[in-house]
C-alpha positions as CSV (number, residue, x, y, z in Angstrom):
1,M,0.0,0.1,0.2
2,H,3.0,2.8,1.0
3,N,3.9,1.9,-2.3
4,Y,0.8,2.1,-4.2
5,Y,0.6,5.9,-2.6
6,T,4.3,6.6,-3.3
7,V,3.4,6.3,-6.7
8,F,0.3,8.1,-7.0
9,K,1.4,10.9,-5.1
10,H,4.6,11.4,-7.3
11,I,2.2,11.0,-10.2
12,H,0.3,14.3,-8.7
13,L,3.2,16.3,-7.8
14,A,4.2,16.4,-11.8
15,A,0.5,16.8,-12.9
16,A,0.7,19.9,-9.8
17,G,4.1,21.1,-11.3
18,L,3.1,21.2,-15.1
19,S,-0.3,22.2,-14.6
20,G,1.1,25.4,-13.1
21,L,4.1,25.7,-15.5
22,F,1.7,25.1,-18.2
23,F,-0.3,28.0,-16.8
24,A,2.4,30.6,-16.7
25,L,4.3,29.9,-20.0
26,R,0.6,30.3,-21.6
27,G,-0.1,33.3,-19.6
28,L,3.1,34.7,-20.9
29,W,2.3,33.8,-24.7
30,M,-1.5,36.0,-24.0
31,I,0.7,39.0,-23.2
32,Y,2.9,38.8,-26.4
33,D,0.2,37.8,-28.6
34,S,2.0,34.6,-29.9
35,S,0.1,32.5,-32.1
36,L,1.4,29.3,-30.5
37,L,-1.4,29.9,-27.9
38,N,-4.2,29.1,-30.7
39,A,-2.0,25.7,-31.7
40,K,-4.4,22.4,-30.7
41,I,-1.8,20.7,-28.6
42,V,-2.2,23.8,-26.3
43,R,-5.6,24.0,-26.1
44,V,-6.1,20.2,-25.4
45,L,-3.2,19.6,-23.0
46,P,-4.3,21.9,-20.0
47,H,-7.1,19.5,-20.0
48,I,-5.2,16.4,-19.7
49,I,-2.8,17.5,-17.1
50,D,-5.1,18.5,-15.3
51,T,-7.7,15.2,-15.1
52,V,-4.5,12.9,-14.4
53,L,-3.8,16.3,-11.3
54,L,-7.2,15.5,-10.0
55,L,-7.3,11.4,-10.9
56,S,-4.0,11.1,-8.5
57,A,-5.3,13.5,-6.2
58,A,-9.0,11.5,-6.3
59,V,-6.4,7.9,-5.1
60,L,-4.5,10.2,-2.7
61,I,-8.0,10.9,-0.8
62,V,-9.3,7.6,-1.0
63,S,-5.7,6.2,0.4
64,L,-5.9,8.7,3.2
65,G,-9.0,7.4,4.4
66,G,-10.7,11.3,4.7
67,I,-10.5,14.6,3.8
68,P,-8.2,16.9,5.9
69,L,-8.9,20.0,6.3
70,W,-6.1,21.0,4.1
71,V,-7.0,19.4,1.1
72,Q,-10.7,20.5,1.4
73,V,-9.1,24.2,1.4
74,K,-6.8,22.9,-1.8
75,V,-10.1,21.7,-3.2
76,L,-12.1,24.8,-2.6
77,A,-9.0,27.2,-4.1
78,L,-8.6,25.2,-6.9
79,F,-12.1,26.1,-8.1
80,V,-10.9,29.8,-7.9
81,Y,-8.0,29.3,-9.6
82,V,-9.8,27.5,-12.5
83,A,-11.8,30.4,-12.5
84,F,-8.9,33.1,-12.5
85,G,-7.5,30.6,-15.5
86,V,-11.2,30.7,-17.7
87,A,-11.2,34.8,-17.0
88,A,-7.6,34.8,-18.6
89,F,-7.6,32.8,-21.5
90,K,-11.1,33.6,-22.3
91,G,-12.2,36.6,-20.7
92,G,-13.1,39.8,-21.9
93,N,-10.1,43.4,-22.3
94,M,-6.4,42.4,-21.9
95,G,-6.7,43.7,-18.4
96,V,-9.5,41.2,-17.4
97,R,-7.3,38.8,-18.6
98,L,-4.0,39.8,-17.3
99,T,-5.4,40.9,-13.6
100,S,-7.3,37.3,-14.1
101,F,-3.7,35.5,-15.2
102,F,-1.9,37.1,-12.4
103,L,-4.1,36.1,-9.6
104,G,-4.4,32.3,-11.6
105,L,-0.6,32.7,-10.0
106,L,-1.5,34.3,-6.6
107,T,-4.0,31.3,-6.5
108,Y,-1.8,28.4,-7.8
109,S,1.1,29.2,-5.3
110,F,-1.4,29.5,-2.7
111,I,-2.4,25.7,-3.4
112,I,1.0,24.5,-3.5
113,S,1.9,26.7,-0.2
114,V,-1.0,24.2,1.6
115,A,0.4,21.4,-0.3
116,V,3.4,21.8,0.8
117,S,3.0,23.3,4.8
118,K,0.0,20.7,5.5
119,S,-1.7,24.0,6.7
120,P,-5.0,25.1,5.4
121,Y,-3.8,28.7,5.2
122,G,-0.7,27.7,3.7
123,F,1.9,31.0,3.2
124,L,-1.4,33.1,4.7
125,G,0.1,31.5,8.1
126,R,2.2,33.9,8.9
127,F,-0.9,36.7,9.3
128,F,-2.7,34.3,11.9
């Protein structure tokens, strides 16, 4: 069981890293108005990465036997991250899209800080 958990944890970590990296890359392409942003693989790959991320998260949650508060916070923040991502890449004017992109990066950073610290406060814990 331990080996099984470790494999899925590494899959989850890799997918989380790829998700954030690809989000940042797409944001840079958006800022520079790159045609790469319109490539089919660029439109499909985030969905594949995020599916792997969510499936590995589900396996990890089941293996934990419950959902700790810090995981619940990560899931809630994930919805916020997705909303900012949609606004960043499908939103209205460039001001809204850029603001959404940077707020998405901030939310991603918060999610990572919650995961690393295993605290529902993440990097905000310094203020509580």
